[in-house]
The first five atom37 places (N, CA, C, CB, O) and aatype in JSON, in Angstrom:
{
  "aatype": [12, 16, 16, 10, 15, 14, 10, 2, 13, 1, 7, 10, 10, 8, 16, 12, 2, 10, 19, 7, 6, 14, 7, 0, 14, 6, 2, 14, 16, 1, 9, 11, 1, 1, 0, 9, 6, 4, 17, 1, 4, 0, 6, 4, 5, 3, 19, 8, 3, 17, 6, 15, 3, 0, 6, 6, 4, 4, 0, 19, 0, 3, 0, 11, 0, 0, 14, 15, 19, 14, 0, 4, 14, 19, 4, 0, 5, 11, 18, 6, 16, 8, 1, 7, 0, 15, 3, 4, 4, 10, 17, 11, 3, 10, 14, 0, 5, 1, 1, 17, 8, 12, 0, 3, 0, 19, 6, 0, 7, 7, 15, 17, 19, 3, 8, 10, 10, 16, 14, 2, 7, 10, 0, 10, 6, 0, 0, 1],
  "atom_mask": [
    [1, 1, 1, 1, 1],
    [1, 1, 1, 1, 1],
    [1, 1, 1, 1, 1],
    [1, 1, 1, 1, 1],
    [1, 1, 1, 1, 1],
    [1, 1, 1, 1, 1],
    [1, 1, 1, 1, 1],
    [1, 1, 1, 1, 1],
    [1, 1, 1, 1, 1],
    [1, 1, 1, 1, 1],
    [1, 1, 1, 0, 1],
    [1, 1, 1, 1, 1],
    [1, 1, 1, 1, 1],
    [1, 1, 1, 1, 1],
    [1, 1, 1, 1, 1],
    [1, 1, 1, 1, 1],
    [1, 1, 1, 1, 1],
    [1, 1, 1, 1, 1],
    [1, 1, 1, 1, 1],
    [1, 1, 1, 0, 1],
    [1, 1, 1, 1, 1],
    [1, 1, 1, 1, 1],
    [1, 1, 1, 0, 1],
    [1, 1, 1, 1, 1],
    [1, 1, 1, 1, 1],
    [1, 1, 1, 1, 1],
    [1, 1, 1, 1, 1],
    [1, 1, 1, 1, 1],
    [1, 1, 1, 1, 1],
    [1, 1, 1, 1, 1],
    [1, 1, 1, 1, 1],
    [1, 1, 1, 1, 1],
    [1, 1, 1, 1, 1],
    [1, 1, 1, 1, 1],
    [1, 1, 1, 1, 1],
    [1, 1, 1, 1, 1],
    [1, 1, 1, 1, 1],
    [1, 1, 1, 1, 1],
    [1, 1, 1, 1, 1],
    [1, 1, 1, 1, 1],
    [1, 1, 1, 1, 1],
    [1, 1, 1, 1, 1],
    [1, 1, 1, 1, 1],
    [1, 1, 1, 1, 1],
    [1, 1, 1, 1, 1],
    [1, 1, 1, 1, 1],
    [1, 1, 1, 1, 1],
    [1, 1, 1, 1, 1],
    [1, 1, 1, 1, 1],
    [1, 1, 1, 1, 1],
    [1, 1, 1, 1, 1],
    [1, 1, 1, 1, 1],
    [1, 1, 1, 1, 1],
    [1, 1, 1, 1, 1],
    [1, 1, 1, 1, 1],
    [1, 1, 1, 1, 1],
    [1, 1, 1, 1, 1],
    [1, 1, 1, 1, 1],
    [1, 1, 1, 1, 1],
    [1, 1, 1, 1, 1],
    [1, 1, 1, 1, 1],
    [1, 1, 1, 1, 1],
    [1, 1, 1, 1, 1],
    [1, 1, 1, 1, 1],
    [1, 1, 1, 1, 1],
    [1, 1, 1, 1, 1],
    [1, 1, 1, 1, 1],
    [1, 1, 1, 1, 1],
    [1, 1, 1, 1, 1],
    [1, 1, 1, 1, 1],
    [1, 1, 1, 1, 1],
    [1, 1, 1, 1, 1],
    [1, 1, 1, 1, 1],
    [1, 1, 1, 1, 1],
    [1, 1, 1, 1, 1],
    [1, 1, 1, 1, 1],
    [1, 1, 1, 1, 1],
    [1, 1, 1, 1, 1],
    [1, 1, 1, 1, 1],
    [1, 1, 1, 1, 1],
    [1, 1, 1, 1, 1],
    [1, 1, 1, 1, 1],
    [1, 1, 1, 1, 1],
    [1, 1, 1, 0, 1],
    [1, 1, 1, 1, 1],
    [1, 1, 1, 1, 1],
    [1, 1, 1, 1, 1],
    [1, 1, 1, 1, 1],
    [1, 1, 1, 1, 1],
    [1, 1, 1, 1, 1],
    [1, 1, 1, 1, 1],
    [1, 1, 1, 1, 1],
    [1, 1, 1, 1, 1],
    [1, 1, 1, 1, 1],
    [1, 1, 1, 1, 1],
    [1, 1, 1, 1, 1],
    [1, 1, 1, 1, 1],
    [1, 1, 1, 1, 1],
    [1, 1, 1, 1, 1],
    [1, 1, 1, 1, 1],
    [1, 1, 1, 1, 1],
    [1, 1, 1, 1, 1],
    [1, 1, 1, 1, 1],
    [1, 1, 1, 1, 1],
    [1, 1, 1, 1, 1],
    [1, 1, 1, 1, 1],
    [1, 1, 1, 1, 1],
    [1, 1, 1, 1, 1],
    [1, 1, 1, 0, 1],
    [1, 1, 1, 0, 1],
    [1, 1, 1, 1, 1],
    [1, 1, 1, 1, 1],
    [1, 1, 1, 1, 1],
    [1, 1, 1, 1, 1],
    [1, 1, 1, 1, 1],
    [1, 1, 1, 1, 1],
    [1, 1, 1, 1, 1],
    [1, 1, 1, 1, 1],
    [1, 1, 1, 1, 1],
    [1, 1, 1, 1, 1],
    [1, 1, 1, 0, 1],
    [1, 1, 1, 1, 1],
    [1, 1, 1, 1, 1],
    [1, 1, 1, 1, 1],
    [1, 1, 1, 1, 1],
    [1, 1, 1, 1, 1],
    [1, 1, 1, 1, 1],
    [1, 1, 1, 1, 1]
  ],
  "atom_positions": [
    [[0.85, -1.18, 0.0], [0.0, 0.0, 0.0], [0.89, 1.23, 0.0], [-0.97, 0.01, 1.23], [1.85, 1.31, 0.76]],
    [[0.57, 2.18, -0.84], [1.32, 3.42, -0.94], [0.8, 4.39, 0.12], [1.2, 4.03, -2.36], [-0.4, 4.49, 0.35]],
    [[1.72, 5.11, 0.76], [1.34, 6.1, 1.75], [1.34, 7.47, 1.09], [2.28, 6.06, 2.98], [2.39, 7.97, 0.7]],
    [[0.17, 8.07, 0.97], [0.04, 9.4, 0.4], [-0.09, 10.41, 1.52], [-1.18, 9.48, -0.56], [-0.56, 10.09, 2.61]],
    [[0.33, 11.63, 1.26], [0.15, 12.69, 2.23], [-1.35, 12.94, 2.38], [0.91, 14.0, 1.8], [-2.12, 12.64, 1.47]],
    [[-1.78, 13.49, 3.52], [-3.22, 13.71, 3.72], [-3.87, 14.56, 2.63], [-3.44, 14.38, 5.05], [-4.99, 14.27, 2.22]],
    [[-3.18, 15.59, 2.15], [-3.75, 16.44, 1.12], [-3.93, 15.68, -0.19], [-2.88, 17.67, 0.89], [-4.98, 15.77, -0.82]],
    [[-2.91, 14.92, -0.6], [-3.01, 14.15, -1.84], [-4.04, 13.03, -1.71], [-1.65, 13.56, -2.21], [-4.76, 12.75, -2.66]],
    [[-4.13, 12.4, -0.53], [-5.12, 11.35, -0.33], [-6.53, 11.91, -0.44], [-4.91, 10.68, 1.03], [-7.4, 11.29, -1.06]],
    [[-6.76, 13.07, 0.15], [-8.09, 13.7, 0.07], [-8.4, 14.1, -1.37], [-8.17, 14.94, 1.01], [-9.53, 13.95, -1.83]],
    [[-7.39, 14.62, -2.09], [-7.6, 14.97, -3.5], [-7.93, 13.76, -4.34], [0.0, 0.0, 0.0], [-8.77, 13.83, -5.24]],
    [[-7.26, 12.63, -4.07], [-7.55, 11.39, -4.79], [-8.98, 10.95, -4.52], [-6.56, 10.28, -4.39], [-9.69, 10.56, -5.45]],
    [[-9.4, 10.99, -3.27], [-10.78, 10.62, -2.93], [-11.78, 11.56, -3.59], [-10.98, 10.62, -1.41], [-12.87, 11.14, -3.99]],
    [[-11.42, 12.83, -3.7], [-12.31, 13.8, -4.36], [-12.46, 13.48, -5.84], [-11.77, 15.24, -4.19], [-13.57, 13.54, -6.37]],
    [[-11.36, 13.14, -6.52], [-11.46, 12.83, -7.95], [-12.22, 11.54, -8.18], [-10.07, 12.73, -8.56], [-12.72, 11.31, -9.28]],
    [[-12.32, 10.69, -7.16], [-13.12, 9.46, -7.25], [-14.56, 9.72, -6.84], [-12.51, 8.35, -6.36], [-15.38, 8.8, -6.82]],
    [[-14.89, 10.98, -6.5], [-16.23, 11.38, -6.06], [-16.65, 10.71, -4.76], [-17.25, 11.07, -7.14], [-17.82, 10.38, -4.58]],
    [[-15.7, 10.48, -3.85], [-16.02, 9.88, -2.57], [-16.12, 10.9, -1.45], [-15.0, 8.85, -2.21], [-16.69, 10.6, -0.4]],
    [[-15.58, 12.1, -1.65], [-15.67, 13.17, -0.65], [-15.92, 14.48, -1.36], [-14.37, 13.25, 0.21], [-15.91, 14.55, -2.59]],
    [[-16.15, 15.55, -0.57], [-16.39, 16.87, -1.13], [-15.14, 17.52, -1.67], [0.0, 0.0, 0.0], [-14.12, 16.85, -1.87]],
    [[-15.21, 18.8, -1.9], [-14.11, 19.56, -2.46], [-12.88, 19.49, -1.57], [-14.51, 21.01, -2.68], [-13.01, 19.61, -0.35]],
    [[-11.67, 19.31, -2.14], [-10.47, 19.33, -1.32], [-10.22, 20.74, -0.8], [-9.26, 18.83, -2.11], [-10.45, 21.73, -1.5]],
    [[-9.75, 20.82, 0.42], [-9.45, 22.11, 1.02], [-10.67, 22.79, 1.59], [0.0, 0.0, 0.0], [-10.59, 23.94, 2.02]],
    [[-11.83, 22.1, 1.62], [-13.03, 22.69, 2.2], [-12.84, 22.84, 3.7], [-14.29, 21.82, 1.89], [-12.23, 21.98, 4.33]],
    [[-13.34, 23.91, 4.28], [-13.14, 24.12, 5.71], [-13.82, 23.02, 6.52], [-13.68, 25.5, 6.13], [-14.87, 22.51, 6.14]],
    [[-13.19, 22.67, 7.63], [-13.73, 21.61, 8.48], [-15.01, 22.05, 9.18], [-12.69, 21.19, 9.51], [-15.9, 21.24, 9.42]],
    [[-15.11, 23.35, 9.52], [-16.28, 23.86, 10.21], [-17.04, 24.77, 9.25], [-15.88, 24.62, 11.52], [-16.75, 25.96, 9.17]],
    [[-18.02, 24.22, 8.52], [-18.72, 25.02, 7.51], [-19.65, 26.08, 8.1], [-19.51, 24.12, 6.61], [-20.14, 26.93, 7.35]],
    [[-19.92, 26.06, 9.4], [-20.82, 27.05, 9.98], [-20.18, 28.43, 10.09], [-21.27, 26.6, 11.35], [-20.89, 29.41, 10.3]],
    [[-18.88, 28.53, 9.95], [-18.18, 29.8, 10.06], [-18.21, 30.62, 8.78], [-16.75, 29.57, 10.46], [-17.92, 31.81, 8.8]],
    [[-18.57, 30.0, 7.68], [-18.56, 30.73, 6.42], [-19.99, 31.07, 6.0], [-17.86, 29.92, 5.31], [-20.93, 30.33, 6.32]],
    [[-20.13, 32.16, 5.31], [-21.44, 32.52, 4.76], [-21.62, 31.73, 3.47], [-21.58, 34.07, 4.51], [-20.66, 31.55, 2.71]],
    [[-22.8, 31.28, 3.23], [-23.08, 30.48, 2.05], [-23.96, 31.24, 1.08], [-23.73, 29.14, 2.44], [-24.84, 32.02, 1.47]],
    [[-23.71, 31.0, -0.17], [-24.58, 31.52, -1.2], [-24.67, 30.46, -2.28], [-24.06, 32.89, -1.76], [-23.7, 29.77, -2.57]],
    [[-25.81, 30.35, -2.86], [-26.05, 29.32, -3.86], [-25.58, 29.81, -5.23], [-27.54, 28.93, -3.91], [-25.85, 30.94, -5.63]],
    [[-24.87, 28.94, -5.92], [-24.51, 29.19, -7.31], [-24.88, 27.94, -8.09], [-22.97, 29.54, -7.46], [-24.83, 26.83, -7.56]],
    [[-25.25, 28.11, -9.32], [-25.62, 26.97, -10.13], [-24.53, 26.71, -11.14], [-26.98, 27.2, -10.82], [-24.17, 27.58, -11.94]],
    [[-24.02, 25.49, -11.09], [-23.02, 25.08, -12.06], [-23.19, 23.59, -12.3], [-21.57, 25.42, -11.57], [-23.89, 22.91, -11.55]],
    [[-22.56, 23.09, -13.32], [-22.68, 21.7, -13.71], [-21.29, 21.11, -13.85], [-23.49, 21.54, -15.03], [-20.39, 21.74, -14.42]],
    [[-21.1, 19.91, -13.34], [-19.81, 19.23, -13.37], [-19.88, 18.07, -14.36], [-19.4, 18.72, -11.96], [-20.82, 17.28, -14.34]],
    [[-18.88, 17.98, -15.23], [-18.78, 16.88, -16.17], [-18.56, 15.58, -15.39], [-17.63, 17.12, -17.21], [-17.71, 15.53, -14.5]],
    [[-19.3, 14.55, -15.71], [-19.19, 13.28, -14.99], [-17.87, 12.57, -15.27], [-20.35, 12.38, -15.36], [-17.42, 11.77, -14.45]],
    [[-17.25, 12.83, -16.4], [-16.02, 12.16, -16.78], [-14.77, 12.85, -16.2], [-15.92, 12.1, -18.27], [-13.97, 12.21, -15.51]],
    [[-14.6, 14.13, -16.5], [-13.35, 14.83, -16.15], [-13.49, 15.76, -14.96], [-12.87, 15.61, -17.34], [-12.49, 16.33, -14.51]],
    [[-14.7, 15.93, -14.44], [-14.97, 16.77, -13.28], [-14.8, 18.27, -13.53], [-14.09, 16.37, -12.16], [-14.76, 19.03, -12.57]],
    [[-14.7, 18.71, -14.79], [-14.66, 20.14, -15.08], [-16.01, 20.77, -14.76], [-14.28, 20.38, -16.57], [-17.05, 20.15, -14.94]],
    [[-15.98, 22.0, -14.29], [-17.2, 22.71, -13.92], [-17.62, 23.63, -15.07], [-17.0, 23.53, -12.6], [-16.79, 24.33, -15.65]],
    [[-18.93, 23.6, -15.39], [-19.47, 24.39, -16.48], [-20.66, 25.21, -15.99], [-19.89, 23.49, -17.66], [-21.34, 24.81, -15.03]],
    [[-20.91, 26.34, -16.63], [-22.04, 27.19, -16.28], [-23.37, 26.62, -16.77], [-21.84, 28.58, -16.85], [-24.42, 26.9, -16.18]],
    [[-23.34, 25.83, -17.84], [-24.56, 25.32, -18.44], [-24.55, 23.8, -18.43], [-24.73, 25.85, -19.87], [-23.51, 23.18, -18.63]],
    [[-25.71, 23.2, -18.21], [-25.84, 21.74, -18.16], [-25.46, 21.12, -19.5], [-27.27, 21.33, -17.78], [-24.8, 20.08, -19.54]],
    [[-25.86, 21.75, -20.6], [-25.55, 21.19, -21.91], [-24.04, 21.17, -22.16], [-26.25, 22.0, -23.01], [-23.53, 20.26, -22.81]],
    [[-23.31, 22.19, -21.66], [-21.86, 22.2, -21.81], [-21.23, 21.04, -21.04], [-21.27, 23.53, -21.31], [-20.29, 20.41, -21.53]],
    [[-21.74, 20.74, -19.86], [-21.21, 19.64, -19.06], [-21.49, 18.3, -19.73], [-21.82, 19.66, -17.65], [-20.66, 17.39, -19.7]],
    [[-22.67, 18.17, -20.34], [-23.01, 16.93, -21.03], [-22.14, 16.71, -22.26], [-24.47, 16.93, -21.42], [-21.78, 15.58, -22.57]],
    [[-21.81, 17.78, -22.96], [-21.03, 17.69, -24.19], [-19.53, 17.67, -23.94], [-21.38, 18.83, -25.11], [-18.75, 17.41, -24.87]],
    [[-19.1, 17.95, -22.73], [-17.67, 18.11, -22.42], [-16.85, 16.9, -22.86], [-17.49, 18.33, -20.93], [-15.88, 17.07, -23.6]],
    [[-17.19, 15.73, -22.43], [-16.42, 14.53, -22.76], [-17.24, 13.54, -23.58], [-15.93, 13.86, -21.49], [-16.92, 12.36, -23.62]],
    [[-18.28, 14.03, -24.24], [-19.13, 13.15, -25.05], [-18.35, 12.62, -26.23], [-20.39, 13.89, -25.53], [-17.52, 13.33, -26.81]],
    [[-18.6, 11.4, -26.59], [-17.93, 10.75, -27.71], [-18.8, 10.92, -28.95], [-17.66, 9.23, -27.41], [-20.0, 10.65, -28.91]],
    [[-18.2, 11.38, -30.04], [-18.96, 11.63, -31.26], [-19.45, 10.33, -31.89], [-18.11, 12.4, -32.26], [-20.55, 10.29, -32.45]],
    [[-18.66, 9.28, -31.81], [-19.08, 8.02, -32.41], [-19.32, 6.98, -31.31], [-18.03, 7.51, -33.41], [-19.13, 7.27, -30.13]],
    [[-19.72, 5.81, -31.68], [-20.08, 4.77, -30.71], [-18.85, 4.15, -30.05], [-20.89, 3.68, -31.39], [-18.97, 3.51, -29.01]],
    [[-17.68, 4.34, -30.64], [-16.48, 3.78, -30.04], [-16.1, 4.56, -28.79], [-15.32, 3.8, -31.06], [-16.37, 5.76, -28.69]],
    [[-15.5, 3.89, -27.84], [-15.06, 4.55, -26.61], [-13.84, 5.4, -26.9], [-14.75, 3.51, -25.49], [-12.92, 4.97, -27.59]],
    [[-13.84, 6.6, -26.39], [-12.71, 7.5, -26.59], [-11.59, 7.1, -25.66], [-13.13, 8.97, -26.36], [-11.85, 6.63, -24.55]],
    [[-10.33, 7.28, -26.07], [-9.23, 6.99, -25.17], [-9.26, 7.95, -23.99], [-7.89, 7.08, -25.9], [-9.63, 9.11, -24.13]],
    [[-8.88, 7.46, -22.84], [-8.93, 8.3, -21.64], [-7.9, 9.41, -21.73], [-8.7, 7.46, -20.37], [-6.79, 9.21, -22.22]],
    [[-8.28, 10.57, -21.26], [-7.38, 11.72, -21.24], [-6.53, 11.6, -19.99], [-8.17, 13.07, -21.27], [-7.06, 11.49, -18.89]],
    [[-5.22, 11.62, -20.13], [-4.37, 11.53, -18.94], [-4.63, 12.71, -18.01], [-2.88, 11.48, -19.33], [-4.6, 13.87, -18.43]],
    [[-4.9, 12.41, -16.75], [-5.18, 13.44, -15.76], [-4.57, 13.03, -14.43], [-6.71, 13.67, -15.61], [-4.46, 11.84, -14.11]],
    [[-4.17, 14.02, -13.66], [-3.61, 13.78, -12.34], [-4.66, 13.08, -11.48], [-3.15, 15.11, -11.68], [-5.81, 13.52, -11.45]],
    [[-4.31, 12.0, -10.78], [-5.29, 11.3, -9.95], [-5.68, 12.08, -8.7], [-4.75, 9.95, -9.55], [-6.68, 11.75, -8.06]],
    [[-4.92, 13.1, -8.34], [-5.19, 13.86, -7.12], [-6.04, 15.09, -7.42], [-3.88, 14.28, -6.45], [-7.06, 15.31, -6.76]],
    [[-5.64, 15.9, -8.4], [-6.34, 17.16, -8.66], [-7.11, 17.17, -9.98], [-5.36, 18.3, -8.66], [-7.81, 18.14, -10.27]],
    [[-7.0, 16.12, -10.77], [-7.7, 15.96, -12.05], [-7.24, 16.93, -13.14], [-9.18, 16.12, -11.84], [-7.95, 17.12, -14.12]],
    [[-6.08, 17.54, -12.99], [-5.51, 18.39, -14.02], [-5.16, 17.53, -15.24], [-4.24, 19.15, -13.49], [-4.55, 16.48, -15.09]],
    [[-5.54, 17.97, -16.43], [-5.29, 17.19, -17.65], [-3.86, 17.39, -18.12], [-6.29, 17.59, -18.75], [-3.3, 18.48, -17.99]],
    [[-3.27, 16.33, -18.67], [-1.91, 16.35, -19.2], [-1.86, 15.61, -20.53], [-0.92, 15.73, -18.19], [-2.79, 14.89, -20.89]],
    [[-0.77, 15.8, -21.24], [-0.6, 15.11, -22.52], [-0.25, 13.65, -22.33], [0.47, 15.8, -23.34], [-0.65, 12.81, -23.14]],
    [[0.51, 13.33, -21.27], [0.92, 11.95, -21.02], [0.57, 11.54, -19.59], [2.42, 11.78, -21.27], [0.38, 12.39, -18.72]],
    [[0.5, 10.24, -19.37], [0.23, 9.74, -18.03], [1.41, 10.03, -17.1], [-0.06, 8.22, -18.07], [1.23, 10.26, -15.9]],
    [[2.62, 10.01, -17.65], [3.79, 10.33, -16.82], [3.74, 11.79, -16.36], [5.11, 10.07, -17.6], [4.08, 12.09, -15.21]],
    [[3.31, 12.68, -17.23], [3.14, 14.08, -16.84], [2.09, 14.22, -15.75], [0.0, 0.0, 0.0], [2.25, 15.0, -14.81]],
    [[1.01, 13.45, -15.88], [-0.05, 13.48, -14.86], [0.47, 12.97, -13.52], [-1.25, 12.65, -15.31], [0.09, 13.49, -12.47]],
    [[1.33, 11.96, -13.56], [1.85, 11.41, -12.3], [2.8, 12.37, -11.61], [2.55, 10.07, -12.55], [2.98, 12.31, -10.39]],
    [[3.42, 13.25, -12.37], [4.36, 14.21, -11.78], [3.66, 15.42, -11.17], [5.35, 14.69, -12.84], [4.3, 16.2, -10.45]],
    [[2.38, 15.6, -11.42], [1.65, 16.79, -10.96], [1.63, 16.89, -9.44], [0.23, 16.77, -11.5], [2.23, 17.82, -8.89]],
    [[0.99, 15.99, -8.75], [0.87, 16.05, -7.29], [1.59, 14.91, -6.58], [-0.59, 16.03, -6.89], [1.96, 15.04, -5.41]],
    [[1.79, 13.8, -7.27], [2.37, 12.63, -6.61], [3.86, 12.76, -6.34], [2.13, 11.41, -7.45], [4.42, 11.95, -5.61]],
    [[4.52, 13.78, -6.91], [5.95, 13.95, -6.66], [6.22, 14.19, -5.18], [6.51, 15.13, -7.49], [7.33, 13.95, -4.71]],
    [[5.21, 14.65, -4.44], [5.39, 14.92, -3.01], [5.5, 13.64, -2.2], [4.24, 15.77, -2.49], [6.09, 13.64, -1.12]],
    [[4.92, 12.56, -2.7], [4.83, 11.33, -1.92], [5.61, 10.15, -2.49], [3.42, 10.94, -1.79], [5.98, 9.24, -1.74]],
    [[5.86, 10.15, -3.78], [6.45, 8.98, -4.41], [7.7, 9.35, -5.21], [5.43, 8.29, -5.33], [7.76, 10.42, -5.81]],
    [[8.69, 8.46, -5.22], [9.87, 8.71, -6.06], [9.51, 8.61, -7.54], [10.99, 7.71, -5.72], [8.52, 7.98, -7.91]],
    [[10.33, 9.23, -8.37], [10.04, 9.33, -9.8], [9.86, 7.97, -10.47], [11.14, 10.09, -10.5], [8.91, 7.78, -11.22]],
    [[10.75, 7.04, -10.2], [10.65, 5.73, -10.86], [9.33, 5.03, -10.52], [11.82, 4.84, -10.44], [8.74, 4.41, -11.4]],
    [[8.87, 5.14, -9.29], [7.6, 4.51, -8.89], [6.43, 5.21, -9.59], [7.42, 4.58, -7.34], [5.52, 4.54, -10.08]],
    [[6.45, 6.54, -9.63], [5.38, 7.29, -10.31], [5.29, 6.89, -11.78], [5.61, 8.8, -10.19], [4.2, 6.64, -12.3]],
    [[6.43, 6.84, -12.43], [6.43, 6.55, -13.86], [6.03, 5.11, -14.14], [7.81, 6.83, -14.45], [5.36, 4.84, -15.14]],
    [[6.41, 4.2, -13.28], [5.99, 2.81, -13.44], [4.46, 2.7, -13.32], [6.68, 1.9, -12.38], [3.82, 2.01, -14.11]],
    [[3.89, 3.4, -12.34], [2.44, 3.4, -12.18], [1.77, 4.07, -13.38], [2.04, 4.11, -10.88], [0.74, 3.59, -13.86]],
    [[2.35, 5.16, -13.88], [1.77, 5.86, -15.03], [1.76, 4.95, -16.26], [2.56, 7.16, -15.33], [0.8, 4.95, -17.02]],
    [[2.83, 4.19, -16.45], [2.89, 3.26, -17.58], [1.82, 2.18, -17.43], [4.28, 2.62, -17.68], [1.19, 1.78, -18.42]],
    [[1.61, 1.7, -16.2], [0.58, 0.68, -15.97], [-0.82, 1.25, -16.2], [0.69, 0.13, -14.54], [-1.68, 0.56, -16.75]],
    [[-1.05, 2.49, -15.8], [-2.36, 3.12, -16.02], [-2.58, 3.34, -17.51], [-2.46, 4.47, -15.26], [-3.69, 3.15, -18.01]],
    [[-1.55, 3.74, -18.21], [-1.66, 3.94, -19.66], [-1.98, 2.63, -20.37], [-0.36, 4.54, -20.22], [-2.64, 2.63, -21.41]],
    [[-1.51, 1.52, -19.81], [-1.77, 0.21, -20.41], [-3.16, -0.32, -20.06], [-0.72, -0.78, -19.95], [-3.53, -1.41, -20.48]],
    [[-3.93, 0.46, -19.28], [-5.3, 0.05, -18.98], [-5.59, -0.13, -17.51], [0.0, 0.0, 0.0], [-6.7, -0.51, -17.14]],
    [[-4.62, 0.12, -16.66], [-4.83, -0.01, -15.22], [-5.57, 1.18, -14.64], [0.0, 0.0, 0.0], [-6.05, 2.06, -15.37]],
    [[-5.67, 1.2, -13.32], [-6.38, 2.26, -12.62], [-5.44, 2.91, -11.61], [-7.64, 1.71, -11.92], [-4.66, 2.23, -10.95]],
    [[-5.53, 4.24, -11.5], [-4.72, 4.94, -10.5], [-5.05, 4.43, -9.11], [-4.95, 6.47, -10.59], [-4.16, 4.25, -8.28]],
    [[-6.31, 4.21, -8.85], [-6.75, 3.78, -7.53], [-6.12, 2.45, -7.17], [-8.29, 3.68, -7.47], [-5.63, 2.27, -6.05]],
    [[-6.13, 1.51, -8.09], [-5.54, 0.2, -7.82], [-4.06, 0.3, -7.46], [-5.71, -0.71, -9.01], [-3.58, -0.42, -6.6]],
    [[-3.36, 1.2, -8.12], [-1.92, 1.31, -7.89], [-1.58, 2.18, -6.69], [-1.25, 1.87, -9.12], [-0.54, 1.99, -6.07]],
    [[-2.44, 3.12, -6.34], [-2.13, 4.04, -5.25], [-2.63, 3.57, -3.89], [-2.71, 5.37, -5.54], [-1.92, 3.72, -2.89]],
    [[-3.81, 3.01, -3.83], [-4.38, 2.66, -2.54], [-4.08, 1.24, -2.1], [-5.85, 2.86, -2.59], [-3.8, 1.01, -0.92]],
    [[-4.13, 0.3, -3.01], [-3.9, -1.09, -2.63], [-3.11, -1.8, -3.71], [-5.24, -1.81, -2.37], [-3.19, -1.44, -4.88]],
    [[-2.35, -2.81, -3.33], [-1.62, -3.56, -4.36], [-2.54, -4.38, -5.25], [-0.6, -4.46, -3.71], [-2.21, -4.6, -6.42]],
    [[-3.68, -4.86, -4.73], [-4.54, -5.69, -5.55], [-5.99, -5.21, -5.63], [-4.52, -7.08, -5.02], [-6.81, -5.87, -6.27]],
    [[-6.3, -4.08, -5.0], [-7.63, -3.51, -5.11], [-8.66, -4.09, -4.16], [0.0, 0.0, 0.0], [-9.81, -3.64, -4.15]],
    [[-8.29, -5.07, -3.34], [-9.27, -5.72, -2.47], [-9.64, -4.86, -1.27], [-8.72, -7.05, -1.98], [-10.8, -4.85, -0.86]],
    [[-8.69, -4.15, -0.71], [-8.98, -3.33, 0.47], [-9.92, -2.19, 0.14], [-7.68, -2.78, 1.07], [-10.72, -1.8, 0.99]],
    [[-9.85, -1.64, -1.07], [-10.74, -0.56, -1.46], [-12.18, -1.05, -1.53], [-10.32, 0.02, -2.82], [-13.09, -0.36, -1.07]],
    [[-12.4, -2.24, -2.09], [-13.74, -2.79, -2.15], [-14.3, -3.06, -0.77], [-13.75, -4.07, -2.97], [-15.5, -2.88, -0.55]],
    [[-13.47, -3.49, 0.17], [-13.91, -3.76, 1.53], [-14.27, -2.45, 2.24], [-12.81, -4.51, 2.31], [-15.14, -2.44, 3.12]],
    [[-13.61, -1.34, 1.88], [-13.86, -0.05, 2.52], [-15.19, 0.55, 2.06], [-12.73, 0.92, 2.22], [-15.76, 1.37, 2.78]],
    [[-15.68, 0.17, 0.9], [-16.95, 0.74, 0.38], [-18.08, 0.17, 1.08], [-17.11, 0.53, -1.09], [-19.22, 0.52, 0.78]]
  ]
}
């Protein structure tokens, strides 16, 4: 199991849609709230002002599945390569060779979650 810093671990959980926004205050009663309407793309988590923009954001024009866009597993920043995505936030917790090995495995069809949280993915399923 890889040990991530608390901030990167929370960001990873956020990109998996398991927790709220990273960096959100622990005591929400201290802040004033105001409602804003926005739409989040289900695929890449980008925020849009209009629902139709969010629906079209990562829509595939044809019936074939589009190749996944390399993105940082912690903050969801898009990159040209999986290795670039692994260098975004994971440099704080993992050595370069380990990051790049994981990025190559993800590019070959693996999952960031499988490589970051558990060696075989079983502990994550038990946690759900």
